[in-house]
N, CA, C, O and the ligand as a Tripos MOL2 file, in Angstrom:
@<TRIPOS>MOLECULE
protein
  321   319    81     0     0
PROTEIN
NO_CHARGES

@<TRIPOS>ATOM
      1 N         227.1410   24.0650  126.2050 N.3       1 MET1
      2 CA        225.7470   24.5400  125.9460 C.3       1 MET1
      3 C         225.7360   26.0590  125.7230 C.2       1 MET1
      4 O         226.4180   26.7900  126.4410 O.2       1 MET1
      5 N         224.9870   26.5290  124.7560 N.am      2 THR2
      6 CA        224.8560   27.9350  124.4750 C.3       2 THR2
      7 C         223.5840   28.5090  125.2160 C.2       2 THR2
      8 O         222.7370   27.7560  125.6960 O.2       2 THR2
      9 N         223.5030   29.8100  125.2770 N.am      3 CYS3
     10 CA        222.3520   30.4280  125.8760 C.3       3 CYS3
     11 C         221.0540   29.9780  125.1080 C.2       3 CYS3
     12 O         220.0110   29.7280  125.7120 O.2       3 CYS3
     13 N         221.1740   29.8910  123.7810 N.am      4 GLN4
     14 CA        220.0500   29.4800  122.9610 C.3       4 GLN4
     15 C         219.5850   28.0950  123.3490 C.2       4 GLN4
     16 O         218.3860   27.8660  123.5040 O.2       4 GLN4
     17 N         220.5250   27.1560  123.5120 N.am      5 GLN5
     18 CA        220.1760   25.7860  123.8860 C.3       5 GLN5
     19 C         219.5590   25.7390  125.2540 C.2       5 GLN5
     20 O         218.6090   24.9960  125.5030 O.2       5 GLN5
     21 N         220.1200   26.5560  126.1570 N.am      6 LEU6
     22 CA        219.5870   26.5760  127.5360 C.3       6 LEU6
     23 C         218.1340   26.9600  127.5320 C.2       6 LEU6
     24 O         217.3230   26.3630  128.2390 O.2       6 LEU6
     25 N         217.7940   27.9710  126.7240 N.am      7 ILE7
     26 CA        216.4190   28.4430  126.6650 C.3       7 ILE7
     27 C         215.5270   27.3510  126.1070 C.2       7 ILE7
     28 O         214.3940   27.1810  126.5580 O.2       7 ILE7
     29 N         216.0370   26.5980  125.1100 N.am      8 GLU8
     30 CA        215.2620   25.5180  124.5020 C.3       8 GLU8
     31 C         214.9670   24.4160  125.5300 C.2       8 GLU8
     32 O         213.9060   23.7930  125.5010 O.2       8 GLU8
     33 N         215.9010   24.1940  126.4140 N.am      9 PHE9
     34 CA        215.7390   23.1060  127.4210 C.3       9 PHE9
     35 C         215.0350   23.5190  128.6910 C.2       9 PHE9
     36 O         214.7790   22.7000  129.5740 O.2       9 PHE9
     37 N         214.7220   24.8120  128.7730 N.am     10 LEU10
     38 CA        214.2220   25.3950  130.0500 C.3      10 LEU10
     39 C         212.9940   24.6650  130.5700 C.2      10 LEU10
     40 O         212.9470   24.3040  131.7460 O.2      10 LEU10
     41 N         212.0140   24.4430  129.7310 N.am     11 THR11
     42 CA        210.7710   23.8150  130.1740 C.3      11 THR11
     43 C         211.0310   22.3980  130.6990 C.2      11 THR11
     44 O         210.5170   22.0030  131.7460 O.2      11 THR11
     45 N         211.8450   21.6430  129.9450 N.am     12 GLU12
     46 CA        212.1470   20.2930  130.4000 C.3      12 GLU12
     47 C         212.9090   20.2970  131.7360 C.2      12 GLU12
     48 O         212.6830   19.4580  132.6080 O.2      12 GLU12
     49 N         213.8180   21.2730  131.8600 N.am     13 TYR13
     50 CA        214.6060   21.3790  133.0940 C.3      13 TYR13
     51 C         213.6550   21.6180  134.2920 C.2      13 TYR13
     52 O         213.7430   20.9460  135.3190 O.2      13 TYR13
     53 N         212.7660   22.5760  134.1250 N.am     14 ILE14
     54 CA        211.8410   22.9180  135.2110 C.3      14 ILE14
     55 C         210.8980   21.7620  135.5200 C.2      14 ILE14
     56 O         210.5160   21.5700  136.6750 O.2      14 ILE14
     57 N         210.5230   21.0000  134.5170 N.am     15 GLU15
     58 CA        209.6420   19.8740  134.7580 C.3      15 GLU15
     59 C         210.3920   18.6410  135.2260 C.2      15 GLU15
     60 O         209.7760   17.6090  135.4910 O.2      15 GLU15
     61 N         211.7360   18.7290  135.3350 N.am     16 GLY16
     62 CA        212.5640   17.6150  135.7990 C.3      16 GLY16
     63 C         212.6640   16.5030  134.7650 C.2      16 GLY16
     64 O         212.9030   15.3480  135.1190 O.2      16 GLY16
     65 N         212.4800   16.8430  133.4740 N.am     17 GLN17
     66 CA        212.5300   15.8040  132.4490 C.3      17 GLN17
     67 C         213.8380   15.8190  131.6730 C.2      17 GLN17
     68 O         213.9920   15.0830  130.6990 O.2      17 GLN17
     69 N         214.7660   16.6400  132.0930 N.am     18 LEU18
     70 CA        216.0490   16.6770  131.3560 C.3      18 LEU18
     71 C         216.9220   15.5040  131.7620 C.2      18 LEU18
     72 O         217.0760   15.2340  132.9530 O.2      18 LEU18
     73 N         217.5100   14.7840  130.7680 N.am     19 PRO19
     74 CA        218.4020   13.6840  131.1150 C.3      19 PRO19
     75 C         219.5860   14.2370  131.9270 C.2      19 PRO19
     76 O         219.9500   15.4070  131.8040 O.2      19 PRO19
     77 N         220.1710   13.3720  132.7540 N.am     20 LEU20
     78 CA        221.1780   13.7950  133.7080 C.3      20 LEU20
     79 C         222.3590   14.5070  133.0470 C.2      20 LEU20
     80 O         222.8700   15.4910  133.5820 O.2      20 LEU20
     81 N         222.7980   14.0040  131.8690 N.am     21 SER21
     82 CA        223.9560   14.6310  131.2330 C.3      21 SER21
     83 C         223.6460   16.0280  130.7780 C.2      21 SER21
     84 O         224.4790   16.9260  130.9060 O.2      21 SER21
     85 N         222.4310   16.2320  130.2350 N.am     22 GLN22
     86 CA        222.0640   17.5700  129.7660 C.3      22 GLN22
     87 C         221.7850   18.4800  130.9890 C.2      22 GLN22
     88 O         222.0400   19.6840  130.9550 O.2      22 GLN22
     89 N         221.2780   17.8910  132.0200 N.am     23 ARG23
     90 CA        221.0330   18.6670  133.2240 C.3      23 ARG23
     91 C         222.3330   19.2470  133.7970 C.2      23 ARG23
     92 O         222.3880   20.3870  134.2570 O.2      23 ARG23
     93 N         223.3820   18.4010  133.7460 N.am     24 ALA24
     94 CA        224.6890   18.8590  134.2420 C.3      24 ALA24
     95 C         225.2040   20.0160  133.4100 C.2      24 ALA24
     96 O         225.7070   21.0080  133.9390 O.2      24 ALA24
     97 N         225.0650   19.8690  132.0500 N.am     25 ALA25
     98 CA        225.5250   20.9500  131.1500 C.3      25 ALA25
     99 C         224.6960   22.1820  131.3980 C.2      25 ALA25
    100 O         225.2140   23.2980  131.3910 O.2      25 ALA25
    101 N         223.4240   21.9930  131.6130 N.am     26 PHE26
    102 CA        222.4950   23.1090  131.8510 C.3      26 PHE26
    103 C         222.9120   23.9000  133.1100 C.2      26 PHE26
    104 O         222.9930   25.1280  133.0990 O.2      26 PHE26
    105 N         223.1740   23.1360  134.2070 N.am     27 GLU27
    106 CA        223.4900   23.7670  135.4710 C.3      27 GLU27
    107 C         224.8870   24.4050  135.4440 C.2      27 GLU27
    108 O         225.1330   25.4060  136.1170 O.2      27 GLU27
    109 N         225.8050   23.8080  134.6530 N.am     28 LEU28
    110 CA        227.1090   24.4130  134.4650 C.3      28 LEU28
    111 C         226.9790   25.7490  133.7530 C.2      28 LEU28
    112 O         227.6110   26.7340  134.1380 O.2      28 LEU28
    113 N         226.1500   25.7760  132.7070 N.am     29 HIS29
    114 CA        225.9580   27.0470  132.0030 C.3      29 HIS29
    115 C         225.3420   28.0650  132.9510 C.2      29 HIS29
    116 O         225.7580   29.2230  132.9680 O.2      29 HIS29
    117 N         224.3660   27.6530  133.7330 N.am     30 LEU30
    118 CA        223.7200   28.5930  134.6520 C.3      30 LEU30
    119 C         224.7090   29.1620  135.6390 C.2      30 LEU30
    120 O         224.6280   30.3350  136.0040 O.2      30 LEU30
    121 N         225.6680   28.3140  136.0850 N.am     31 ALA31
    122 CA        226.6400   28.7650  137.0620 C.3      31 ALA31
    123 C         227.5520   29.8290  136.4760 C.2      31 ALA31
    124 O         228.0660   30.6970  137.1820 O.2      31 ALA31
    125 N         227.7420   29.7350  135.1350 N.am     32 LEU32
    126 CA        228.7040   30.6300  134.4770 C.3      32 LEU32
    127 C         228.0270   31.8680  133.8730 C.2      32 LEU32
    128 O         228.7100   32.8520  133.5880 O.2      32 LEU32
    129 N         226.7240   31.8430  133.6730 N.am     33 CYS33
    130 CA        226.0320   32.8590  132.8700 C.3      33 CYS33
    131 C         224.9540   33.5420  133.6700 C.2      33 CYS33
    132 O         223.8750   32.9850  133.8680 O.2      33 CYS33
    133 N         225.2300   34.7290  134.1280 N.am     34 GLY34
    134 CA        224.2600   35.4940  134.9300 C.3      34 GLY34
    135 C         222.9950   35.8280  134.1260 C.2      34 GLY34
    136 O         221.8950   35.8950  134.6750 O.2      34 GLY34
    137 N         223.1740   36.0350  132.8190 N.am     35 GLN35
    138 CA        222.0540   36.3600  131.9560 C.3      35 GLN35
    139 C         221.0060   35.2190  131.9930 C.2      35 GLN35
    140 O         219.8070   35.4750  132.1070 O.2      35 GLN35
    141 N         221.4720   33.9830  131.8980 N.am     36 CYS36
    142 CA        220.5650   32.8480  131.8780 C.3      36 CYS36
    143 C         219.9810   32.6050  133.2530 C.2      36 CYS36
    144 O         218.8410   32.1560  133.3740 O.2      36 CYS36
    145 N         220.7640   32.9020  134.3130 N.am     37 ARG37
    146 CA        220.1780   32.7910  135.6770 C.3      37 ARG37
    147 C         219.0270   33.7460  135.7930 C.2      37 ARG37
    148 O         217.9820   33.3750  136.3280 O.2      37 ARG37
    149 N         219.1710   34.9680  135.3120 N.am     38 ALA38
    150 CA        218.0760   35.9380  135.3750 C.3      38 ALA38
    151 C         216.8660   35.4800  134.5640 C.2      38 ALA38
    152 O         215.7120   35.6370  134.9620 O.2      38 ALA38
    153 N         217.2000   34.8930  133.3790 N.am     39 TYR39
    154 CA        216.1460   34.3880  132.4990 C.3      39 TYR39
    155 C         215.3320   33.2780  133.2180 C.2      39 TYR39
    156 O         214.1010   33.2940  133.2180 O.2      39 TYR39
    157 N         216.0560   32.3230  133.8230 N.am     40 LEU40
    158 CA        215.4090   31.2190  134.5250 C.3      40 LEU40
    159 C         214.5580   31.7590  135.6580 C.2      40 LEU40
    160 O         213.4460   31.2790  135.8770 O.2      40 LEU40
    161 N         215.0570   32.7380  136.3730 N.am     41 HIS41
    162 CA        214.2900   33.3170  137.4970 C.3      41 HIS41
    163 C         212.9890   33.9380  136.9910 C.2      41 HIS41
    164 O         211.9200   33.7110  137.5560 O.2      41 HIS41
    165 N         213.0920   34.7120  135.9360 N.am     42 ASN42
    166 CA        211.8760   35.3290  135.3730 C.3      42 ASN42
    167 C         210.9100   34.2860  134.8500 C.2      42 ASN42
    168 O         209.6940   34.4300  134.9780 O.2      42 ASN42
    169 N         211.4600   33.2290  134.2580 N.am     43 PHE43
    170 CA        210.6260   32.1660  133.6810 C.3      43 PHE43
    171 C         209.8190   31.4690  134.8050 C.2      43 PHE43
    172 O         208.6210   31.2210  134.6670 O.2      43 PHE43
    173 N         210.5110   31.1640  135.9110 N.am     44 ARG44
    174 CA        209.8760   30.5030  137.0400 C.3      44 ARG44
    175 C         208.8010   31.4070  137.6590 C.2      44 ARG44
    176 O         207.7160   30.9340  137.9980 O.2      44 ARG44
    177 N         209.0890   32.6670  137.8030 N.am     45 THR45
    178 CA        208.1320   33.5920  138.3440 C.3      45 THR45
    179 C         206.8910   33.6610  137.4740 C.2      45 THR45
    180 O         205.7650   33.6980  137.9690 O.2      45 THR45
    181 N         207.1170   33.6790  136.1690 N.am     46 THR46
    182 CA        205.9820   33.7290  135.2190 C.3      46 THR46
    183 C         205.1410   32.4610  135.3350 C.2      46 THR46
    184 O         203.9120   32.5320  135.3350 O.2      46 THR46
    185 N         205.7940   31.2980  135.4340 N.am     47 ILE47
    186 CA        205.0800   30.0240  135.5390 C.3      47 ILE47
    187 C         204.2640   30.0020  136.8030 C.2      47 ILE47
    188 O         203.1140   29.5640  136.7900 O.2      47 ILE47
    189 N         204.8350   30.4670  137.8990 N.am     48 GLU48
    190 CA        204.0670   30.4720  139.1530 C.3      48 GLU48
    191 C         202.8490   31.3630  139.0380 C.2      48 GLU48
    192 O         201.7650   31.0110  139.5020 O.2      48 GLU48
    193 N         203.0300   32.5220  138.4170 N.am     49 ALA49
    194 CA        201.8930   33.4270  138.2350 C.3      49 ALA49
    195 C         200.8260   32.7690  137.3850 C.2      49 ALA49
    196 O         199.6310   32.8860  137.6580 O.2      49 ALA49
    197 N         201.2850   32.0600  136.3290 N.am     50 ALA50
    198 CA        200.3100   31.3940  135.4490 C.3      50 ALA50
    199 C         199.6130   30.2600  136.1610 C.2      50 ALA50
    200 O         198.4090   30.0780  135.9780 O.2      50 ALA50
    201 N         200.3100   29.5000  136.9560 N.am     51 GLN51
    202 CA        199.7050   28.3810  137.6490 C.3      51 GLN51
    203 C         198.6990   28.8920  138.6720 C.2      51 GLN51
    204 O         197.6370   28.2950  138.8450 O.2      51 GLN51
    205 N         199.0210   29.9880  139.3510 N.am     52 ASN52
    206 CA        198.0720   30.5400  140.2950 C.3      52 ASN52
    207 C         196.8000   30.9740  139.5530 C.2      52 ASN52
    208 O         195.6900   30.7860  140.0510 O.2      52 ASN52
    209 N         196.9660   31.5400  138.3920 N.am     53 ALA53
    210 CA        195.8230   31.9650  137.5970 C.3      53 ALA53
    211 C         194.9790   30.7630  137.1720 C.2      53 ALA53
    212 O         193.7500   30.8290  137.1810 O.2      53 ALA53
    213 N         195.6480   29.6550  136.7950 N.am     54 PHE54
    214 CA        194.9010   28.4780  136.3630 C.3      54 PHE54
    215 C         194.2180   27.8100  137.5370 C.2      54 PHE54
    216 O         193.1490   27.2220  137.3710 O.2      54 PHE54
    217 N         194.8050   27.8840  138.7120 N.am     55 ASP55
    218 CA        194.2090   27.2330  139.8690 C.3      55 ASP55
    219 C         192.9340   27.9430  140.2860 C.2      55 ASP55
    220 O         192.0670   27.3310  140.9100 O.2      55 ASP55
    221 N         192.8000   29.2190  139.9570 N.am     56 ASP56
    222 CA        191.6280   30.0020  140.3060 C.3      56 ASP56
    223 C         190.9860   30.4670  139.0330 C.2      56 ASP56
    224 O         191.4350   31.4500  138.4430 O.2      56 ASP56
    225 N         189.9170   29.7730  138.5740 N.am     57 PRO57
    226 CA        189.3250   30.0910  137.2760 C.3      57 PRO57
    227 C         188.7130   31.4610  137.2000 C.2      57 PRO57
    228 O         188.3910   31.9420  136.1130 O.2      57 PRO57
    229 N         188.5420   32.1130  138.3680 N.am     58 THR58
    230 CA        187.9240   33.4640  138.3280 C.3      58 THR58
    231 C         188.9970   34.5280  138.0120 C.2      58 THR58
    232 O         188.6780   35.6780  137.7110 O.2      58 THR58
    233 N         190.2600   34.1170  138.0860 N.am     59 VAL59
    234 CA        191.3510   35.0600  137.8160 C.3      59 VAL59
    235 C         191.7310   34.9300  136.3420 C.2      59 VAL59
    236 O         192.0640   33.8370  135.8850 O.2      59 VAL59
    237 N         191.6850   36.0040  135.6170 N.am     60 ALA60
    238 CA        192.0780   35.9660  134.1900 C.3      60 ALA60
    239 C         193.5910   35.7520  134.0760 C.2      60 ALA60
    240 O         194.3620   36.1990  134.9240 O.2      60 ALA60
    241 N         193.9900   35.0650  133.0180 N.am     61 THR61
    242 CA        195.4020   34.8500  132.7560 C.3      61 THR61
    243 C         196.0560   36.2100  132.4980 C.2      61 THR61
    244 O         195.5990   36.9760  131.6500 O.2      61 THR61
    245 N         197.1490   36.5060  133.2500 N.am     62 PRO62
    246 CA        197.8010   37.8120  133.0020 C.3      62 PRO62
    247 C         198.2150   37.9620  131.5510 C.2      62 PRO62
    248 O         198.7610   37.0290  130.9620 O.2      62 PRO62
    249 N         197.9700   39.0830  130.9880 N.am     63 ALA63
    250 CA        198.2380   39.3140  129.5580 C.3      63 ALA63
    251 C         199.7170   39.2300  129.2530 C.2      63 ALA63
    252 O         200.1170   39.0430  128.1040 O.2      63 ALA63
    253 N         200.5440   39.3710  130.3100 N.am     64 SER64
    254 CA        202.0000   39.4010  130.0720 C.3      64 SER64
    255 C         202.5660   38.0040  129.8520 C.2      64 SER64
    256 O         203.7420   37.8650  129.5150 O.2      64 SER64
    257 N         201.7340   36.9420  130.0400 N.am     65 ILE65
    258 CA        202.2720   35.5740  129.8500 C.3      65 ILE65
    259 C         202.1490   35.2070  128.3440 C.2      65 ILE65
    260 O         201.0640   35.2460  127.7650 O.2      65 ILE65
    261 N         203.2760   34.8580  127.7550 N.am     66 PRO66
    262 CA        203.2250   34.5130  126.3340 C.3      66 PRO66
    263 C         202.3610   33.2630  126.0690 C.2      66 PRO66
    264 O         202.3430   32.3350  126.8770 O.2      66 PRO66
    265 N         201.6670   33.2510  124.9610 N.am     67 GLU67
    266 CA        200.7850   32.1250  124.6540 C.3      67 GLU67
    267 C         201.5130   30.7820  124.6500 C.2      67 GLU67
    268 O         200.9830   29.7730  125.1150 O.2      67 GLU67
    269 N         202.7570   30.7860  124.1070 N.am     68 GLU68
    270 CA        203.4850   29.5300  124.0480 C.3      68 GLU68
    271 C         203.8220   28.9700  125.4010 C.2      68 GLU68
    272 O         203.9110   27.7540  125.5700 O.2      68 GLU68
    273 N         204.0140   29.8580  126.3840 N.am     69 LEU69
    274 CA        204.2890   29.4230  127.7460 C.3      69 LEU69
    275 C         203.0020   28.8560  128.3560 C.2      69 LEU69
    276 O         203.0280   27.8400  129.0510 O.2      69 LEU69
    277 N         201.9000   29.5160  128.0910 N.am     70 VAL70
    278 CA        200.6140   28.9820  128.5980 C.3      70 VAL70
    279 C         200.3970   27.5590  128.0410 C.2      70 VAL70
    280 O         199.9960   26.6540  128.7730 O.2      70 VAL70
    281 N         200.6650   27.3830  126.7530 N.am     71 GLN71
    282 CA        200.4950   26.0630  126.1400 C.3      71 GLN71
    283 C         201.4630   25.0140  126.7840 C.2      71 GLN71
    284 O         201.0860   23.8640  127.0120 O.2      71 GLN71
    285 N         202.6760   25.4390  127.0580 N.am     72 ALA72
    286 CA        203.6510   24.5290  127.7170 C.3      72 ALA72
    287 C         203.1710   24.1100  129.0700 C.2      72 ALA72
    288 O         203.2980   22.9440  129.4420 O.2      72 ALA72
    289 N         202.6160   25.0460  129.8250 N.am     73 ILE73
    290 CA        202.1100   24.7270  131.1710 C.3      73 ILE73
    291 C         200.8820   23.7850  131.0730 C.2      73 ILE73
    292 O         200.7360   22.8600  131.8720 O.2      73 ILE73
    293 N         200.0270   24.0350  130.1040 N.am     74 LEU74
    294 CA        198.8700   23.1640  129.9610 C.3      74 LEU74
    295 C         199.2750   21.7600  129.5660 C.2      74 LEU74
    296 O         198.6900   20.7850  130.0380 O.2      74 LEU74
    297 N         200.3250   21.6450  128.6590 N.am     75 ARG75
    298 CA        200.8440   20.3180  128.3020 C.3      75 ARG75
    299 C         201.4070   19.6320  129.5220 C.2      75 ARG75
    300 O         201.1850   18.4370  129.7170 O.2      75 ARG75
    301 N         202.1320   20.3660  130.3490 N.am     76 ALA76
    302 CA        202.7790   19.7910  131.5270 C.3      76 ALA76
    303 C         201.7100   19.2920  132.4900 C.2      76 ALA76
    304 O         201.8740   18.2390  133.1060 O.2      76 ALA76
    305 N         200.6180   20.0390  132.6260 N.am     77 ARG77
    306 CA        199.5620   19.6490  133.5510 C.3      77 ARG77
    307 C         198.8430   18.3950  133.0630 C.2      77 ARG77
    308 O         198.4740   17.5260  133.8530 O.2      77 ARG77
    309 N         198.6520   18.3190  131.7500 N.am     78 ARG78
    310 CA        197.9800   17.1450  131.2030 C.3      78 ARG78
    311 C         198.8040   15.8520  131.4040 C.2      78 ARG78
    312 O         198.2400   14.7680  131.5550 O.2      78 ARG78
    313 N         200.0950   15.9810  131.4030 N.am     79 SER79
    314 CA        200.9540   14.7930  131.5060 C.3      79 SER79
    315 C         201.0620   14.3140  132.9570 C.2      79 SER79
    316 O         201.6630   13.2700  133.2070 O.2      79 SER79
    317 N         200.5040   15.0380  133.9030 N.am     80 ASN80
    318 CA        200.5780   14.6090  135.2850 C.3      80 ASN80
    319 C         199.5750   13.4930  135.6030 C.2      80 ASN80
    320 O         199.5160   13.0210  136.7380 O.2      80 ASN80
    321 ZN        223.6810   31.8550  129.0070 Zn       81 ZN81
@<TRIPOS>BOND
     1     1     2 1
     2     2     3 1
     3     3     4 2
     4     3     5 am
     5     5     6 1
     6     6     7 1
     7     7     8 2
     8     7     9 am
     9     9    10 1
    10    10    11 1
    11    11    12 2
    12    11    13 am
    13    13    14 1
    14    14    15 1
    15    15    16 2
    16    15    17 am
    17    17    18 1
    18    18    19 1
    19    19    20 2
    20    19    21 am
    21    21    22 1
    22    22    23 1
    23    23    24 2
    24    23    25 am
    25    25    26 1
    26    26    27 1
    27    27    28 2
    28    27    29 am
    29    29    30 1
    30    30    31 1
    31    31    32 2
    32    31    33 am
    33    33    34 1
    34    34    35 1
    35    35    36 2
    36    35    37 am
    37    37    38 1
    38    38    39 1
    39    39    40 2
    40    39    41 am
    41    41    42 1
    42    42    43 1
    43    43    44 2
    44    43    45 am
    45    45    46 1
    46    46    47 1
    47    47    48 2
    48    47    49 am
    49    49    50 1
    50    50    51 1
    51    51    52 2
    52    51    53 am
    53    53    54 1
    54    54    55 1
    55    55    56 2
    56    55    57 am
    57    57    58 1
    58    58    59 1
    59    59    60 2
    60    59    61 am
    61    61    62 1
    62    62    63 1
    63    63    64 2
    64    63    65 am
    65    65    66 1
    66    66    67 1
    67    67    68 2
    68    67    69 am
    69    69    70 1
    70    70    71 1
    71    71    72 2
    72    71    73 am
    73    73    74 1
    74    74    75 1
    75    75    76 2
    76    75    77 am
    77    77    78 1
    78    78    79 1
    79    79    80 2
    80    79    81 am
    81    81    82 1
    82    82    83 1
    83    83    84 2
    84    83    85 am
    85    85    86 1
    86    86    87 1
    87    87    88 2
    88    87    89 am
    89    89    90 1
    90    90    91 1
    91    91    92 2
    92    91    93 am
    93    93    94 1
    94    94    95 1
    95    95    96 2
    96    95    97 am
    97    97    98 1
    98    98    99 1
    99    99   100 2
   100    99   101 am
   101   101   102 1
   102   102   103 1
   103   103   104 2
   104   103   105 am
   105   105   106 1
   106   106   107 1
   107   107   108 2
   108   107   109 am
   109   109   110 1
   110   110   111 1
   111   111   112 2
   112   111   113 am
   113   113   114 1
   114   114   115 1
   115   115   116 2
   116   115   117 am
   117   117   118 1
   118   118   119 1
   119   119   120 2
   120   119   121 am
   121   121   122 1
   122   122   123 1
   123   123   124 2
   124   123   125 am
   125   125   126 1
   126   126   127 1
   127   127   128 2
   128   127   129 am
   129   129   130 1
   130   130   131 1
   131   131   132 2
   132   131   133 am
   133   133   134 1
   134   134   135 1
   135   135   136 2
   136   135   137 am
   137   137   138 1
   138   138   139 1
   139   139   140 2
   140   139   141 am
   141   141   142 1
   142   142   143 1
   143   143   144 2
   144   143   145 am
   145   145   146 1
   146   146   147 1
   147   147   148 2
   148   147   149 am
   149   149   150 1
   150   150   151 1
   151   151   152 2
   152   151   153 am
   153   153   154 1
   154   154   155 1
   155   155   156 2
   156   155   157 am
   157   157   158 1
   158   158   159 1
   159   159   160 2
   160   159   161 am
   161   161   162 1
   162   162   163 1
   163   163   164 2
   164   163   165 am
   165   165   166 1
   166   166   167 1
   167   167   168 2
   168   167   169 am
   169   169   170 1
   170   170   171 1
   171   171   172 2
   172   171   173 am
   173   173   174 1
   174   174   175 1
   175   175   176 2
   176   175   177 am
   177   177   178 1
   178   178   179 1
   179   179   180 2
   180   179   181 am
   181   181   182 1
   182   182   183 1
   183   183   184 2
   184   183   185 am
   185   185   186 1
   186   186   187 1
   187   187   188 2
   188   187   189 am
   189   189   190 1
   190   190   191 1
   191   191   192 2
   192   191   193 am
   193   193   194 1
   194   194   195 1
   195   195   196 2
   196   195   197 am
   197   197   198 1
   198   198   199 1
   199   199   200 2
   200   199   201 am
   201   201   202 1
   202   202   203 1
   203   203   204 2
   204   203   205 am
   205   205   206 1
   206   206   207 1
   207   207   208 2
   208   207   209 am
   209   209   210 1
   210   210   211 1
   211   211   212 2
   212   211   213 am
   213   213   214 1
   214   214   215 1
   215   215   216 2
   216   215   217 am
   217   217   218 1
   218   218   219 1
   219   219   220 2
   220   219   221 am
   221   221   222 1
   222   222   223 1
   223   223   224 2
   224   223   225 am
   225   225   226 1
   226   226   227 1
   227   227   228 2
   228   227   229 am
   229   229   230 1
   230   230   231 1
   231   231   232 2
   232   231   233 am
   233   233   234 1
   234   234   235 1
   235   235   236 2
   236   235   237 am
   237   237   238 1
   238   238   239 1
   239   239   240 2
   240   239   241 am
   241   241   242 1
   242   242   243 1
   243   243   244 2
   244   243   245 am
   245   245   246 1
   246   246   247 1
   247   247   248 2
   248   247   249 am
   249   249   250 1
   250   250   251 1
   251   251   252 2
   252   251   253 am
   253   253   254 1
   254   254   255 1
   255   255   256 2
   256   255   257 am
   257   257   258 1
   258   258   259 1
   259   259   260 2
   260   259   261 am
   261   261   262 1
   262   262   263 1
   263   263   264 2
   264   263   265 am
   265   265   266 1
   266   266   267 1
   267   267   268 2
   268   267   269 am
   269   269   270 1
   270   270   271 1
   271   271   272 2
   272   271   273 am
   273   273   274 1
   274   274   275 1
   275   275   276 2
   276   275   277 am
   277   277   278 1
   278   278   279 1
   279   279   280 2
   280   279   281 am
   281   281   282 1
   282   282   283 1
   283   283   284 2
   284   283   285 am
   285   285   286 1
   286   286   287 1
   287   287   288 2
   288   287   289 am
   289   289   290 1
   290   290   291 1
   291   291   292 2
   292   291   293 am
   293   293   294 1
   294   294   295 1
   295   295   296 2
   296   295   297 am
   297   297   298 1
   298   298   299 1
   299   299   300 2
   300   299   301 am
   301   301   302 1
   302   302   303 1
   303   303   304 2
   304   303   305 am
   305   305   306 1
   306   306   307 1
   307   307   308 2
   308   307   309 am
   309   309   310 1
   310   310   311 1
   311   311   312 2
   312   311   313 am
   313   313   314 1
   314   314   315 1
   315   315   316 2
   316   315   317 am
   317   317   318 1
   318   318   319 1
   319   319   320 2
@<TRIPOS>SUBSTRUCTURE
     1 MET1         2 RESIDUE 1 A MET
     2 THR2         6 RESIDUE 1 A THR
     3 CYS3        10 RESIDUE 1 A CYS
     4 GLN4        14 RESIDUE 1 A GLN
     5 GLN5        18 RESIDUE 1 A GLN
     6 LEU6        22 RESIDUE 1 A LEU
     7 ILE7        26 RESIDUE 1 A ILE
     8 GLU8        30 RESIDUE 1 A GLU
     9 PHE9        34 RESIDUE 1 A PHE
    10 LEU10       38 RESIDUE 1 A LEU
    11 THR11       42 RESIDUE 1 A THR
    12 GLU12       46 RESIDUE 1 A GLU
    13 TYR13       50 RESIDUE 1 A TYR
    14 ILE14       54 RESIDUE 1 A ILE
    15 GLU15       58 RESIDUE 1 A GLU
    16 GLY16       62 RESIDUE 1 A GLY
    17 GLN17       66 RESIDUE 1 A GLN
    18 LEU18       70 RESIDUE 1 A LEU
    19 PRO19       74 RESIDUE 1 A PRO
    20 LEU20       78 RESIDUE 1 A LEU
    21 SER21       82 RESIDUE 1 A SER
    22 GLN22       86 RESIDUE 1 A GLN
    23 ARG23       90 RESIDUE 1 A ARG
    24 ALA24       94 RESIDUE 1 A ALA
    25 ALA25       98 RESIDUE 1 A ALA
    26 PHE26      102 RESIDUE 1 A PHE
    27 GLU27      106 RESIDUE 1 A GLU
    28 LEU28      110 RESIDUE 1 A LEU
    29 HIS29      114 RESIDUE 1 A HIS
    30 LEU30      118 RESIDUE 1 A LEU
    31 ALA31      122 RESIDUE 1 A ALA
    32 LEU32      126 RESIDUE 1 A LEU
    33 CYS33      130 RESIDUE 1 A CYS
    34 GLY34      134 RESIDUE 1 A GLY
    35 GLN35      138 RESIDUE 1 A GLN
    36 CYS36      142 RESIDUE 1 A CYS
    37 ARG37      146 RESIDUE 1 A ARG
    38 ALA38      150 RESIDUE 1 A ALA
    39 TYR39      154 RESIDUE 1 A TYR
    40 LEU40      158 RESIDUE 1 A LEU
    41 HIS41      162 RESIDUE 1 A HIS
    42 ASN42      166 RESIDUE 1 A ASN
    43 PHE43      170 RESIDUE 1 A PHE
    44 ARG44      174 RESIDUE 1 A ARG
    45 THR45      178 RESIDUE 1 A THR
    46 THR46      182 RESIDUE 1 A THR
    47 ILE47      186 RESIDUE 1 A ILE
    48 GLU48      190 RESIDUE 1 A GLU
    49 ALA49      194 RESIDUE 1 A ALA
    50 ALA50      198 RESIDUE 1 A ALA
    51 GLN51      202 RESIDUE 1 A GLN
    52 ASN52      206 RESIDUE 1 A ASN
    53 ALA53      210 RESIDUE 1 A ALA
    54 PHE54      214 RESIDUE 1 A PHE
    55 ASP55      218 RESIDUE 1 A ASP
    56 ASP56      222 RESIDUE 1 A ASP
    57 PRO57      226 RESIDUE 1 A PRO
    58 THR58      230 RESIDUE 1 A THR
    59 VAL59      234 RESIDUE 1 A VAL
    60 ALA60      238 RESIDUE 1 A ALA
    61 THR61      242 RESIDUE 1 A THR
    62 PRO62      246 RESIDUE 1 A PRO
    63 ALA63      250 RESIDUE 1 A ALA
    64 SER64      254 RESIDUE 1 A SER
    65 ILE65      258 RESIDUE 1 A ILE
    66 PRO66      262 RESIDUE 1 A PRO
    67 GLU67      266 RESIDUE 1 A GLU
    68 GLU68      270 RESIDUE 1 A GLU
    69 LEU69      274 RESIDUE 1 A LEU
    70 VAL70      278 RESIDUE 1 A VAL
    71 GLN71      282 RESIDUE 1 A GLN
    72 ALA72      286 RESIDUE 1 A ALA
    73 ILE73      290 RESIDUE 1 A ILE
    74 LEU74      294 RESIDUE 1 A LEU
    75 ARG75      298 RESIDUE 1 A ARG
    76 ALA76      302 RESIDUE 1 A ALA
    77 ARG77      306 RESIDUE 1 A ARG
    78 ARG78      310 RESIDUE 1 A ARG
    79 SER79      314 RESIDUE 1 A SER
    80 ASN80      318 RESIDUE 1 A ASN
    81 ZN81       321 GROUP 0 **** ****
């Protein structure tokens, strides 16, 4: 798996929707690549911030959250 592929699979990984074989490749890459570990950490922090914002409608969505990430979170919430 390349860094590019890891980033493509990131949302599915976090949502627990990655098939086992891809999940293993994903975690192997994470173990070997500090850059992607940092990316995953930032991604999770951003999602938590976004979810906190969505849970409290009086809090505006932080401007630093990319629109595509907001859409991904909204899709994930709808599928629950
Ligand atoms: Zn990487």
